[in-house]
mmCIF file as Biopython writes it, N, C-alpha, C and O atoms, coordinates in Angstrom:
data_model
#
loop_
_atom_site.group_PDB
_atom_site.id
_atom_site.type_symbol
_atom_site.label_atom_id
_atom_site.label_alt_id
_atom_site.label_comp_id
_atom_site.label_asym_id
_atom_site.label_entity_id
_atom_site.label_seq_id
_atom_site.pdbx_PDB_ins_code
_atom_site.Cartn_x
_atom_site.Cartn_y
_atom_site.Cartn_z
_atom_site.occupancy
_atom_site.B_iso_or_equiv
_atom_site.auth_seq_id
_atom_site.auth_asym_id
_atom_site.pdbx_PDB_model_num
ATOM 1   N N  . UNK A ? 1  ? 0.841   -1.175 0.000   1.0 0.0 1  A 1 
ATOM 2   C CA . UNK A ? 1  ? 0.000   0.000  0.000   1.0 0.0 1  A 1 
ATOM 3   C C  . UNK A ? 1  ? 0.890   1.244  0.000   1.0 0.0 1  A 1 
ATOM 4   O O  . UNK A ? 1  ? 1.818   1.364  0.799   1.0 0.0 1  A 1 
ATOM 5   N N  . UNK A ? 2  ? 0.585   2.158  -0.910  1.0 0.0 2  A 1 
ATOM 6   C CA . UNK A ? 2  ? 1.342   3.404  -0.971  1.0 0.0 2  A 1 
ATOM 7   C C  . UNK A ? 2  ? 0.782   4.407  0.022   1.0 0.0 2  A 1 
ATOM 8   O O  . UNK A ? 2  ? -0.412  4.404  0.323   1.0 0.0 2  A 1 
ATOM 9   N N  . UNK A ? 3  ? 1.649   5.254  0.522   1.0 0.0 3  A 1 
ATOM 10  C CA . UNK A ? 3  ? 1.234   6.294  1.459   1.0 0.0 3  A 1 
ATOM 11  C C  . UNK A ? 3  ? 1.716   7.650  0.960   1.0 0.0 3  A 1 
ATOM 12  O O  . UNK A ? 3  ? 2.617   7.743  0.126   1.0 0.0 3  A 1 
ATOM 13  N N  . UNK A ? 4  ? 1.098   8.690  1.488   1.0 0.0 4  A 1 
ATOM 14  C CA . UNK A ? 4  ? 1.534   10.055 1.217   1.0 0.0 4  A 1 
ATOM 15  C C  . UNK A ? 4  ? 1.683   10.771 2.548   1.0 0.0 4  A 1 
ATOM 16  O O  . UNK A ? 4  ? 0.938   10.507 3.491   1.0 0.0 4  A 1 
ATOM 17  N N  . UNK A ? 5  ? 2.630   11.663 2.621   1.0 0.0 5  A 1 
ATOM 18  C CA . UNK A ? 5  ? 2.857   12.444 3.830   1.0 0.0 5  A 1 
ATOM 19  C C  . UNK A ? 5  ? 2.070   13.741 3.725   1.0 0.0 5  A 1 
ATOM 20  O O  . UNK A ? 5  ? 2.157   14.458 2.728   1.0 0.0 5  A 1 
ATOM 21  N N  . UNK A ? 6  ? 1.298   14.031 4.771   1.0 0.0 6  A 1 
ATOM 22  C CA . UNK A ? 6  ? 0.527   15.276 4.834   1.0 0.0 6  A 1 
ATOM 23  C C  . UNK A ? 6  ? 0.852   15.986 6.137   1.0 0.0 6  A 1 
ATOM 24  O O  . UNK A ? 6  ? 1.406   15.391 7.062   1.0 0.0 6  A 1 
ATOM 25  N N  . UNK A ? 7  ? 0.502   17.261 6.201   1.0 0.0 7  A 1 
ATOM 26  C CA . UNK A ? 7  ? 0.763   18.057 7.398   1.0 0.0 7  A 1 
ATOM 27  C C  . UNK A ? 7  ? -0.559  18.535 7.991   1.0 0.0 7  A 1 
ATOM 28  O O  . UNK A ? 7  ? -1.420  19.051 7.279   1.0 0.0 7  A 1 
ATOM 29  N N  . UNK A ? 8  ? -0.707  18.358 9.287   1.0 0.0 8  A 1 
ATOM 30  C CA . UNK A ? 8  ? -1.908  18.796 9.983   1.0 0.0 8  A 1 
ATOM 31  C C  . UNK A ? 8  ? -1.967  20.327 9.963   1.0 0.0 8  A 1 
ATOM 32  O O  . UNK A ? 8  ? -0.977  20.979 10.294  1.0 0.0 8  A 1 
ATOM 33  N N  . UNK A ? 9  ? -3.121  20.916 9.577   1.0 0.0 9  A 1 
ATOM 34  C CA . UNK A ? 9  ? -3.233  22.376 9.580   1.0 0.0 9  A 1 
ATOM 35  C C  . UNK A ? 9  ? -3.402  22.968 10.978  1.0 0.0 9  A 1 
ATOM 36  O O  . UNK A ? 9  ? -3.372  24.189 11.136  1.0 0.0 9  A 1 
ATOM 37  N N  . UNK A ? 10 ? -3.578  22.123 11.993  1.0 0.0 10 A 1 
ATOM 38  C CA . UNK A ? 10 ? -3.739  22.612 13.367  1.0 0.0 10 A 1 
ATOM 39  C C  . UNK A ? 10 ? -2.437  22.556 14.161  1.0 0.0 10 A 1 
ATOM 40  O O  . UNK A ? 10 ? -2.029  23.554 14.755  1.0 0.0 10 A 1 
ATOM 41  N N  . UNK A ? 11 ? -1.779  21.385 14.175  1.0 0.0 11 A 1 
ATOM 42  C CA . UNK A ? 11 ? -0.559  21.238 14.983  1.0 0.0 11 A 1 
ATOM 43  C C  . UNK A ? 11 ? 0.717   21.205 14.138  1.0 0.0 11 A 1 
ATOM 44  O O  . UNK A ? 11 ? 1.821   21.196 14.682  1.0 0.0 11 A 1 
ATOM 45  N N  . UNK A ? 12 ? 0.569   21.188 12.814  1.0 0.0 12 A 1 
ATOM 46  C CA . UNK A ? 12 ? 1.676   21.244 11.851  1.0 0.0 12 A 1 
ATOM 47  C C  . UNK A ? 12 ? 2.543   19.990 11.822  1.0 0.0 12 A 1 
ATOM 48  O O  . UNK A ? 12 ? 3.602   19.995 11.193  1.0 0.0 12 A 1 
ATOM 49  N N  . UNK A ? 13 ? 2.126   18.928 12.480  1.0 0.0 13 A 1 
ATOM 50  C CA . UNK A ? 13 ? 2.895   17.684 12.464  1.0 0.0 13 A 1 
ATOM 51  C C  . UNK A ? 13 ? 2.677   16.955 11.144  1.0 0.0 13 A 1 
ATOM 52  O O  . UNK A ? 13 ? 1.599   17.023 10.552  1.0 0.0 13 A 1 
ATOM 53  N N  . UNK A ? 14 ? 3.709   16.262 10.696  1.0 0.0 14 A 1 
ATOM 54  C CA . UNK A ? 14 ? 3.625   15.452 9.485   1.0 0.0 14 A 1 
ATOM 55  C C  . UNK A ? 14 ? 3.261   14.025 9.860   1.0 0.0 14 A 1 
ATOM 56  O O  . UNK A ? 14 ? 3.731   13.502 10.870  1.0 0.0 14 A 1 
ATOM 57  N N  . UNK A ? 15 ? 2.414   13.389 9.034   1.0 0.0 15 A 1 
ATOM 58  C CA . UNK A ? 15 ? 2.098   11.975 9.225   1.0 0.0 15 A 1 
ATOM 59  C C  . UNK A ? 15 ? 1.710   11.375 7.882   1.0 0.0 15 A 1 
ATOM 60  O O  . UNK A ? 15 ? 1.327   12.090 6.956   1.0 0.0 15 A 1 
ATOM 61  N N  . UNK A ? 16 ? 1.815   10.059 7.787   1.0 0.0 16 A 1 
ATOM 62  C CA . UNK A ? 16 ? 1.520   9.350  6.545   1.0 0.0 16 A 1 
ATOM 63  C C  . UNK A ? 16 ? 0.098   8.827  6.549   1.0 0.0 16 A 1 
ATOM 64  O O  . UNK A ? 16 ? -0.410  8.367  7.571   1.0 0.0 16 A 1 
ATOM 65  N N  . UNK A ? 17 ? -0.545  8.907  5.373   1.0 0.0 17 A 1 
ATOM 66  C CA . UNK A ? 17 ? -1.893  8.380  5.194   1.0 0.0 17 A 1 
ATOM 67  C C  . UNK A ? 17 ? -1.895  7.478  3.956   1.0 0.0 17 A 1 
ATOM 68  O O  . UNK A ? 17 ? -1.092  7.679  3.046   1.0 0.0 17 A 1 
ATOM 69  N N  . UNK A ? 18 ? -2.788  6.490  3.916   1.0 0.0 18 A 1 
ATOM 70  C CA . UNK A ? 18 ? -2.890  5.651  2.719   1.0 0.0 18 A 1 
ATOM 71  C C  . UNK A ? 18 ? -3.297  6.494  1.506   1.0 0.0 18 A 1 
ATOM 72  O O  . UNK A ? 18 ? -4.157  7.370  1.605   1.0 0.0 18 A 1 
ATOM 73  N N  . UNK A ? 19 ? -2.680  6.221  0.390   1.0 0.0 19 A 1 
ATOM 74  C CA . UNK A ? 19 ? -2.958  6.956  -0.838  1.0 0.0 19 A 1 
ATOM 75  C C  . UNK A ? 19 ? -4.005  6.200  -1.663  1.0 0.0 19 A 1 
ATOM 76  O O  . UNK A ? 19 ? -3.857  4.998  -1.886  1.0 0.0 19 A 1 
ATOM 77  N N  . UNK A ? 20 ? -5.072  6.891  -2.123  1.0 0.0 20 A 1 
ATOM 78  C CA . UNK A ? 20 ? -6.048  6.204  -2.974  1.0 0.0 20 A 1 
ATOM 79  C C  . UNK A ? 20 ? -5.423  5.882  -4.327  1.0 0.0 20 A 1 
ATOM 80  O O  . UNK A ? 20 ? -4.469  6.531  -4.755  1.0 0.0 20 A 1 
ATOM 81  N N  . UNK A ? 21 ? -5.966  4.885  -4.983  1.0 0.0 21 A 1 
ATOM 82  C CA . UNK A ? 21 ? -5.469  4.501  -6.303  1.0 0.0 21 A 1 
ATOM 83  C C  . UNK A ? 21 ? -5.782  5.559  -7.346  1.0 0.0 21 A 1 
ATOM 84  O O  . UNK A ? 21 ? -6.590  6.455  -7.103  1.0 0.0 21 A 1 
ATOM 85  N N  . UNK A ? 22 ? -5.148  5.460  -8.500  1.0 0.0 22 A 1 
ATOM 86  C CA . UNK A ? 22 ? -5.337  6.444  -9.567  1.0 0.0 22 A 1 
ATOM 87  C C  . UNK A ? 22 ? -6.798  6.547  -10.000 1.0 0.0 22 A 1 
ATOM 88  O O  . UNK A ? 22 ? -7.259  7.639  -10.333 1.0 0.0 22 A 1 
ATOM 89  N N  . UNK A ? 23 ? -7.530  5.447  -10.003 1.0 0.0 23 A 1 
ATOM 90  C CA . UNK A ? 23 ? -8.932  5.453  -10.400 1.0 0.0 23 A 1 
ATOM 91  C C  . UNK A ? 23 ? -9.854  6.079  -9.368  1.0 0.0 23 A 1 
ATOM 92  O O  . UNK A ? 23 ? -11.021 6.339  -9.659  1.0 0.0 23 A 1 
ATOM 93  N N  . UNK A ? 24 ? -9.349  6.322  -8.171  1.0 0.0 24 A 1 
ATOM 94  C CA . UNK A ? 24 ? -10.160 6.896  -7.095  1.0 0.0 24 A 1 
ATOM 95  C C  . UNK A ? 24 ? -9.900  8.390  -6.904  1.0 0.0 24 A 1 
ATOM 96  O O  . UNK A ? 24 ? -10.504 9.012  -6.030  1.0 0.0 24 A 1 
ATOM 97  N N  . UNK A ? 25 ? -9.027  8.960  -7.696  1.0 0.0 25 A 1 
ATOM 98  C CA . UNK A ? 25 ? -8.692  10.385 -7.609  1.0 0.0 25 A 1 
ATOM 99  C C  . UNK A ? 25 ? -9.422  11.151 -8.684  1.0 0.0 25 A 1 
ATOM 100 O O  . UNK A ? 25 ? -9.663  10.574 -9.745  1.0 0.0 25 A 1 
ATOM 101 N N  . UNK A ? 26 ? -9.788  12.380 -8.503  1.0 0.0 26 A 1 
ATOM 102 C CA . UNK A ? 26 ? -9.618  13.206 -7.320  1.0 0.0 26 A 1 
ATOM 103 C C  . UNK A ? 26 ? -10.664 12.861 -6.259  1.0 0.0 26 A 1 
ATOM 104 O O  . UNK A ? 26 ? -11.758 12.393 -6.576  1.0 0.0 26 A 1 
ATOM 105 N N  . UNK A ? 27 ? -10.308 13.100 -4.999  1.0 0.0 27 A 1 
ATOM 106 C CA . UNK A ? 27 ? -11.242 12.863 -3.900  1.0 0.0 27 A 1 
ATOM 107 C C  . UNK A ? 27 ? -10.802 13.651 -2.676  1.0 0.0 27 A 1 
ATOM 108 O O  . UNK A ? 27 ? -9.673  14.134 -2.583  1.0 0.0 27 A 1 
ATOM 109 N N  . UNK A ? 28 ? -11.741 13.761 -1.741  1.0 0.0 28 A 1 
ATOM 110 C CA . UNK A ? 28 ? -11.470 14.380 -0.446  1.0 0.0 28 A 1 
ATOM 111 C C  . UNK A ? 28 ? -11.878 13.393 0.628   1.0 0.0 28 A 1 
ATOM 112 O O  . UNK A ? 28 ? -12.894 12.711 0.493   1.0 0.0 28 A 1 
ATOM 113 N N  . UNK A ? 29 ? -11.090 13.308 1.702   1.0 0.0 29 A 1 
ATOM 114 C CA . UNK A ? 29 ? -11.355 12.360 2.775   1.0 0.0 29 A 1 
ATOM 115 C C  . UNK A ? 29 ? -11.322 13.098 4.107   1.0 0.0 29 A 1 
ATOM 116 O O  . UNK A ? 29 ? -10.357 13.800 4.408   1.0 0.0 29 A 1 
ATOM 117 N N  . UNK A ? 30 ? -12.383 12.937 4.909   1.0 0.0 30 A 1 
ATOM 118 C CA . UNK A ? 30 ? -12.371 13.462 6.275   1.0 0.0 30 A 1 
ATOM 119 C C  . UNK A ? 30 ? -11.460 12.576 7.106   1.0 0.0 30 A 1 
ATOM 120 O O  . UNK A ? 30 ? -11.514 11.352 6.993   1.0 0.0 30 A 1 
ATOM 121 N N  . UNK A ? 31 ? -10.626 13.179 7.938   1.0 0.0 31 A 1 
ATOM 122 C CA . UNK A ? 31 ? -9.615  12.442 8.675   1.0 0.0 31 A 1 
ATOM 123 C C  . UNK A ? 31 ? -9.396  13.116 10.018  1.0 0.0 31 A 1 
ATOM 124 O O  . UNK A ? 31 ? -9.732  14.289 10.178  1.0 0.0 31 A 1 
ATOM 125 N N  . UNK A ? 32 ? -8.850  12.413 10.968  1.0 0.0 32 A 1 
ATOM 126 C CA . UNK A ? 32 ? -8.420  12.984 12.237  1.0 0.0 32 A 1 
ATOM 127 C C  . UNK A ? 32 ? -6.908  12.899 12.300  1.0 0.0 32 A 1 
ATOM 128 O O  . UNK A ? 32 ? -6.328  11.864 11.972  1.0 0.0 32 A 1 
ATOM 129 N N  . UNK A ? 33 ? -6.266  13.976 12.716  1.0 0.0 33 A 1 
ATOM 130 C CA . UNK A ? 33 ? -4.812  14.008 12.840  1.0 0.0 33 A 1 
ATOM 131 C C  . UNK A ? 33 ? -4.352  12.914 13.802  1.0 0.0 33 A 1 
ATOM 132 O O  . UNK A ? 33 ? -4.947  12.721 14.862  1.0 0.0 33 A 1 
ATOM 133 N N  . UNK A ? 34 ? -3.297  12.205 13.428  1.0 0.0 34 A 1 
ATOM 134 C CA . UNK A ? 34 ? -2.751  11.151 14.284  1.0 0.0 34 A 1 
ATOM 135 C C  . UNK A ? 34 ? -2.102  11.721 15.538  1.0 0.0 34 A 1 
ATOM 136 O O  . UNK A ? 34 ? -1.926  10.999 16.519  1.0 0.0 34 A 1 
ATOM 137 N N  . UNK A ? 35 ? -1.745  13.001 15.525  1.0 0.0 35 A 1 
ATOM 138 C CA . UNK A ? 35 ? -1.025  13.601 16.642  1.0 0.0 35 A 1 
ATOM 139 C C  . UNK A ? 35 ? -1.975  14.341 17.593  1.0 0.0 35 A 1 
ATOM 140 O O  . UNK A ? 35 ? -2.023  14.032 18.784  1.0 0.0 35 A 1 
ATOM 141 N N  . UNK A ? 36 ? -2.734  15.319 17.067  1.0 0.0 36 A 1 
ATOM 142 C CA . UNK A ? 36 ? -3.594  16.139 17.930  1.0 0.0 36 A 1 
ATOM 143 C C  . UNK A ? 36 ? -5.064  15.731 17.898  1.0 0.0 36 A 1 
ATOM 144 O O  . UNK A ? 36 ? -5.866  16.243 18.680  1.0 0.0 36 A 1 
ATOM 145 N N  . UNK A ? 37 ? -5.422  14.820 17.006  1.0 0.0 37 A 1 
ATOM 146 C CA . UNK A ? 37 ? -6.787  14.274 16.883  1.0 0.0 37 A 1 
ATOM 147 C C  . UNK A ? 37 ? -7.820  15.279 16.379  1.0 0.0 37 A 1 
ATOM 148 O O  . UNK A ? 37 ? -9.016  14.994 16.435  1.0 0.0 37 A 1 
ATOM 149 N N  . UNK A ? 38 ? -7.407  16.427 15.896  1.0 0.0 38 A 1 
ATOM 150 C CA . UNK A ? 38 ? -8.372  17.388 15.350  1.0 0.0 38 A 1 
ATOM 151 C C  . UNK A ? 38 ? -8.812  16.937 13.956  1.0 0.0 38 A 1 
ATOM 152 O O  . UNK A ? 38 ? -8.028  16.342 13.216  1.0 0.0 38 A 1 
ATOM 153 N N  . UNK A ? 39 ? -10.065 17.220 13.602  1.0 0.0 39 A 1 
ATOM 154 C CA . UNK A ? 39 ? -10.555 16.825 12.283  1.0 0.0 39 A 1 
ATOM 155 C C  . UNK A ? 39 ? -9.942  17.686 11.183  1.0 0.0 39 A 1 
ATOM 156 O O  . UNK A ? 39 ? -9.677  18.872 11.377  1.0 0.0 39 A 1 
ATOM 157 N N  . UNK A ? 40 ? -9.725  17.070 10.035  1.0 0.0 40 A 1 
ATOM 158 C CA . UNK A ? 40 ? -9.195  17.767 8.877   1.0 0.0 40 A 1 
ATOM 159 C C  . UNK A ? 40 ? -9.707  17.089 7.624   1.0 0.0 40 A 1 
ATOM 160 O O  . UNK A ? 40 ? -10.309 16.017 7.690   1.0 0.0 40 A 1 
ATOM 161 N N  . UNK A ? 41 ? -9.472  17.704 6.496   1.0 0.0 41 A 1 
ATOM 162 C CA . UNK A ? 41 ? -9.828  17.132 5.199   1.0 0.0 41 A 1 
ATOM 163 C C  . UNK A ? 41 ? -8.537  16.947 4.419   1.0 0.0 41 A 1 
ATOM 164 O O  . UNK A ? 41 ? -7.719  17.862 4.327   1.0 0.0 41 A 1 
ATOM 165 N N  . UNK A ? 42 ? -8.362  15.760 3.859   1.0 0.0 42 A 1 
ATOM 166 C CA . UNK A ? 42 ? -7.210  15.496 2.998   1.0 0.0 42 A 1 
ATOM 167 C C  . UNK A ? 42 ? -7.710  15.508 1.563   1.0 0.0 42 A 1 
ATOM 168 O O  . UNK A ? 42 ? -8.631  14.775 1.203   1.0 0.0 42 A 1 
ATOM 169 N N  . UNK A ? 43 ? -7.091  16.345 0.756   1.0 0.0 43 A 1 
ATOM 170 C CA . UNK A ? 43 ? -7.445  16.488 -0.650  1.0 0.0 43 A 1 
ATOM 171 C C  . UNK A ? 43 ? -6.434  15.692 -1.477  1.0 0.0 43 A 1 
ATOM 172 O O  . UNK A ? 43 ? -5.226  15.906 -1.374  1.0 0.0 43 A 1 
ATOM 173 N N  . UNK A ? 44 ? -6.941  14.778 -2.291  1.0 0.0 44 A 1 
ATOM 174 C CA . UNK A ? 44 ? -6.107  13.986 -3.187  1.0 0.0 44 A 1 
ATOM 175 C C  . UNK A ? 44 ? -6.440  14.400 -4.617  1.0 0.0 44 A 1 
ATOM 176 O O  . UNK A ? 44 ? -7.384  13.868 -5.202  1.0 0.0 44 A 1 
ATOM 177 N N  . UNK A ? 45 ? -5.683  15.342 -5.195  1.0 0.0 45 A 1 
ATOM 178 C CA . UNK A ? 45 ? -5.966  15.770 -6.571  1.0 0.0 45 A 1 
ATOM 179 C C  . UNK A ? 45 ? -5.615  14.673 -7.569  1.0 0.0 45 A 1 
ATOM 180 O O  . UNK A ? 45 ? -4.893  13.732 -7.242  1.0 0.0 45 A 1 
ATOM 181 N N  . UNK A ? 46 ? -6.130  14.803 -8.785  1.0 0.0 46 A 1 
ATOM 182 C CA . UNK A ? 46 ? -5.841  13.790 -9.797  1.0 0.0 46 A 1 
ATOM 183 C C  . UNK A ? 46 ? -4.377  13.819 -10.210 1.0 0.0 46 A 1 
ATOM 184 O O  . UNK A ? 46 ? -3.825  12.801 -10.628 1.0 0.0 46 A 1 
ATOM 185 N N  . UNK A ? 47 ? -3.758  14.966 -10.096 1.0 0.0 47 A 1 
ATOM 186 C CA . UNK A ? 47 ? -2.320  15.060 -10.347 1.0 0.0 47 A 1 
ATOM 187 C C  . UNK A ? 47 ? -1.714  15.939 -9.256  1.0 0.0 47 A 1 
ATOM 188 O O  . UNK A ? 47 ? -2.285  16.971 -8.906  1.0 0.0 47 A 1 
ATOM 189 N N  . UNK A ? 48 ? -0.613  15.557 -8.742  1.0 0.0 48 A 1 
ATOM 190 C CA . UNK A ? 48 ? 0.028   16.326 -7.684  1.0 0.0 48 A 1 
ATOM 191 C C  . UNK A ? 48 ? -0.063  15.632 -6.336  1.0 0.0 48 A 1 
ATOM 192 O O  . UNK A ? 48 ? -0.605  14.534 -6.209  1.0 0.0 48 A 1 
ATOM 193 N N  . UNK A ? 49 ? 0.482   16.307 -5.338  1.0 0.0 49 A 1 
ATOM 194 C CA . UNK A ? 49 ? 0.571   15.754 -3.994  1.0 0.0 49 A 1 
ATOM 195 C C  . UNK A ? 49 ? -0.683  16.058 -3.182  1.0 0.0 49 A 1 
ATOM 196 O O  . UNK A ? 49 ? -1.375  17.047 -3.424  1.0 0.0 49 A 1 
ATOM 197 N N  . UNK A ? 50 ? -0.956  15.195 -2.224  1.0 0.0 50 A 1 
ATOM 198 C CA . UNK A ? 50 ? -2.069  15.407 -1.309  1.0 0.0 50 A 1 
ATOM 199 C C  . UNK A ? 50 ? -1.785  16.615 -0.435  1.0 0.0 50 A 1 
ATOM 200 O O  . UNK A ? 50 ? -0.631  16.920 -0.135  1.0 0.0 50 A 1 
ATOM 201 N N  . UNK A ? 51 ? -2.857  17.308 -0.026  1.0 0.0 51 A 1 
ATOM 202 C CA . UNK A ? 51 ? -2.720  18.440 0.881   1.0 0.0 51 A 1 
ATOM 203 C C  . UNK A ? 51 ? -3.917  18.451 1.824   1.0 0.0 51 A 1 
ATOM 204 O O  . UNK A ? 51 ? -4.925  17.798 1.556   1.0 0.0 51 A 1 
ATOM 205 N N  . UNK A ? 52 ? -3.811  19.188 2.921   1.0 0.0 52 A 1 
ATOM 206 C CA . UNK A ? 52 ? -4.855  19.189 3.935   1.0 0.0 52 A 1 
ATOM 207 C C  . UNK A ? 52 ? -5.456  20.578 4.103   1.0 0.0 52 A 1 
ATOM 208 O O  . UNK A ? 52 ? -4.867  21.589 3.721   1.0 0.0 52 A 1 
ATOM 209 N N  . UNK A ? 53 ? -6.638  20.591 4.684   1.0 0.0 53 A 1 
ATOM 210 C CA . UNK A ? 53 ? -7.270  21.827 5.155   1.0 0.0 53 A 1 
ATOM 211 C C  . UNK A ? 53 ? -8.026  21.477 6.421   1.0 0.0 53 A 1 
ATOM 212 O O  . UNK A ? 53 ? -8.397  20.325 6.643   1.0 0.0 53 A 1 
ATOM 213 N N  . UNK A ? 54 ? -8.249  22.485 7.247   1.0 0.0 54 A 1 
ATOM 214 C CA . UNK A ? 54 ? -9.011  22.198 8.465   1.0 0.0 54 A 1 
ATOM 215 C C  . UNK A ? 54 ? -10.463 21.977 8.076   1.0 0.0 54 A 1 
ATOM 216 O O  . UNK A ? 54 ? -10.913 22.491 7.052   1.0 0.0 54 A 1 
ATOM 217 N N  . UNK A ? 55 ? -11.182 21.240 8.856   1.0 0.0 55 A 1 
ATOM 218 C CA . UNK A ? 55 ? -12.579 20.944 8.560   1.0 0.0 55 A 1 
ATOM 219 C C  . UNK A ? 55 ? -13.397 22.228 8.543   1.0 0.0 55 A 1 
ATOM 220 O O  . UNK A ? 55 ? -14.392 22.308 7.823   1.0 0.0 55 A 1 
ATOM 221 N N  . UNK A ? 56 ? -13.002 23.229 9.315   1.0 0.0 56 A 1 
ATOM 222 C CA . UNK A ? 56 ? -13.705 24.514 9.346   1.0 0.0 56 A 1 
ATOM 223 C C  . UNK A ? 56 ? -13.568 25.263 8.030   1.0 0.0 56 A 1 
ATOM 224 O O  . UNK A ? 56 ? -14.426 26.081 7.699   1.0 0.0 56 A 1 
ATOM 225 N N  . UNK A ? 57 ? -12.496 24.999 7.265   1.0 0.0 57 A 1 
ATOM 226 C CA . UNK A ? 57 ? -12.265 25.675 5.989   1.0 0.0 57 A 1 
ATOM 227 C C  . UNK A ? 57 ? -13.073 25.089 4.849   1.0 0.0 57 A 1 
ATOM 228 O O  . UNK A ? 57 ? -13.184 25.705 3.788   1.0 0.0 57 A 1 
ATOM 229 N N  . UNK A ? 58 ? -13.644 23.898 5.053   1.0 0.0 58 A 1 
ATOM 230 C CA . UNK A ? 58 ? -14.353 23.194 3.962   1.0 0.0 58 A 1 
ATOM 231 C C  . UNK A ? 58 ? -15.717 23.773 3.706   1.0 0.0 58 A 1 
ATOM 232 O O  . UNK A ? 58 ? -16.436 23.297 2.827   1.0 0.0 58 A 1 
#
């Protein structure tokens, strides 16, 4: 399973998340930070690296 490194928009810590397959992109996934447990959204664009936003920004 491939992973991508993302950064929490609340505590700024980096952590790895499972990467969706090419056929499943683009997509957004609600997630909780592994470090501070705050909710966030991980954006997986069809091309490029995954990035995060806080759930309040969505």
